[in-house]
C-alpha positions in Angstrom: 191.3 57.1 66.6 190.8 54.4 63.9 188.0 52.9 65.9 186.3 56.3 66.2 186.8 56.9 62.4 185.3 53.5 61.6 182.3 54.0 64.0 181.4 57.5 62.7 182.3 56.6 59.1 179.8 53.7 59.4 177.3 56.1 60.9 177.8 58.5 58.0 177.4 55.8 55.5 174.3 54.4 57.1 172.7 57.8 57.3 173.5 58.3 53.6 172.0 55.0 52.7 168.8 55.6 54.7 168.4 59.1 53.4 168.8 58.1 49.8 166.6 55.0 50.1 163.8 57.1 51.7 164.3 59.7 49.0 163.9 56.9 46.4 160.7 55.7 48.1 159.3 59.3 48.2 160.3 60.4 44.7 160.2 57.1 42.9 161.9 56.7 39.5 159.9 59.2 37.5 161.9 61.8 35.6 159.3 64.4 36.8 160.9 64.2 40.2 164.6 64.3 39.2 165.2 67.9 40.1 163.6 67.5 43.6 165.4 64.3 44.2 168.8 65.9 43.3 168.2 68.8 45.7 167.1 66.3 48.4 170.2 64.1 47.6 172.6 67.0 48.3 170.7 67.9 51.4 171.0 64.3 52.6 174.8 64.4 52.0 175.1 67.6 54.0 172.9 66.5 56.9 174.6 63.1 57.0 177.9 64.9 57.2 177.1 65.8 60.8 178.6 62.4 61.5 182.0 64.1 60.7 181.4 66.9 63.3 180.2 64.3 65.8 183.3 62.3 65.3 185.5 65.3 65.8 183.6 66.3 69.0 183.9 62.7 70.3 187.7 62.7 69.8 188.0 66.2 71.4 186.0 65.1 74.4 188.4 62.1 74.9 191.5 64.4 75.0 192.9 65.4 78.4 192.7 69.1 77.7 189.6 68.9 75.6 191.5 70.2 72.6 191.3 69.2 68.9 194.3 69.8 66.7 194.3 70.3 63.0 196.0 67.0 62.2 193.5 65.1 64.3 190.6 67.0 62.9 191.6 66.4 59.3 192.5 62.8 59.8 189.1 62.1 61.5 187.1 64.0 58.9 188.8 62.7 55.8 188.6 59.2 57.2 184.9 59.4 58.1 184.3 60.9 54.6 186.2 58.1 52.9 184.1 55.4 54.7 180.9 57.3 53.9 181.9 57.5 50.3 182.6 53.8 50.2 179.1 53.1 51.6 177.5 55.4 49.1 179.5 54.1 46.1 178.3 50.6 47.0 174.7 51.8 47.4 174.9 53.6 44.1 176.1 50.4 42.4 173.3 48.4 44.0 170.8 51.1 42.9 172.0 50.9 39.3 172.1 47.1 39.2 169.1 46.0 41.2 166.9 48.9 42.4 166.6 51.0 39.2 168.6 49.4 36.3 167.0 51.8 33.8 168.1 54.9 35.7 171.0 55.9 33.5 169.0 55.7 30.3 166.0 57.5 31.8 168.3 60.2 33.3 170.0 60.8 29.9 166.7 61.0 28.1 165.4 63.5 30.8 168.6 65.6 30.3 168.1 65.7 26.5 164.5 66.7 26.9 165.3 69.4 29.5 167.9 70.9 27.1 165.6 70.7 24.1 162.7 72.2 25.9 164.8 75.1 27.5 163.4 78.5 26.7 166.5 80.3 27.9 169.1 78.5 25.7 169.8 79.6 22.2 169.9 76.9 19.5 173.7 77.0 19.5 173.8 76.6 23.3 171.4 73.7 23.1 173.5 72.0 20.4 176.6 72.5 22.5 175.0 71.1 25.6 173.6 68.1 23.7 177.1 67.4 22.4 178.6 67.7 25.9 175.9 65.3 27.2 176.6 62.9 24.3 180.3 62.7 25.3 179.3 62.4 29.0 176.6 59.8 28.4 179.0 57.1 27.3 180.9 57.5 30.6 177.6 57.4 32.6 176.8 53.9 31.1 179.6 52.4 33.2 178.0 51.4 36.6 181.4 51.1 38.3 182.6 54.4 37.1 179.3 56.1 38.0 179.5 54.6 41.5 183.1 55.7 41.9 182.1 59.3 40.9 179.3 59.2 43.5 181.7 57.9 46.1 184.1 60.7 45.3 181.3 63.2 45.5 180.4 62.1 49.0 184.1 62.2 50.0 184.6 65.7 48.5 181.5 67.1 50.3 182.7 65.4 53.5 186.1 67.0 53.1 184.6 70.4 52.7 182.5 69.7 55.9 185.8 68.6 57.5 187.6 71.8 56.7 184.7 74.0 58.0 184.3 71.9 61.2 188.1 72.0 61.8 188.1 75.8 61.5 185.4 76.0 64.1 186.4 73.2 66.5 190.2 73.2 66.5 192.0 74.5 69.5 188.8 75.3 71.4 188.2 73.7 74.8 185.2 71.6 75.1 182.8 72.6 77.9 
């Protein structure tokens, strides 16, 4: 099982890296594209998460009765998600250090501008959001912490995919 987790975890991680790198090439570093890049990023995380389902199906096909139990499904999915998260955390760190070192400052400036230009927020709501952003901005300046948060995000999304896939795949015979 560990070999399968390592294989599909690596597949998950590489799919994430490829998806995010291509997204970076398409959208560049312009704040004008931050909203589209964010939506694309979550899409990449979901599509890459198919590696979790593939890992579960591979394990199920290796079982004599073609069955997948809950413990196996959860172990496989959480393990694959963890490895994918490690890959993405490392990519995020490299992105912040070498690929786009100005990202954090640009992103914070974009957030401030978005809040200030909002037509739906009252002045009180704008002030509250700017204060929240100010508190959050200090934490965002830490590249290791930001990378850890992104790794945890991938792991969390992968865990949700794991639970859904386990509900669908457990105790069903493969064909």
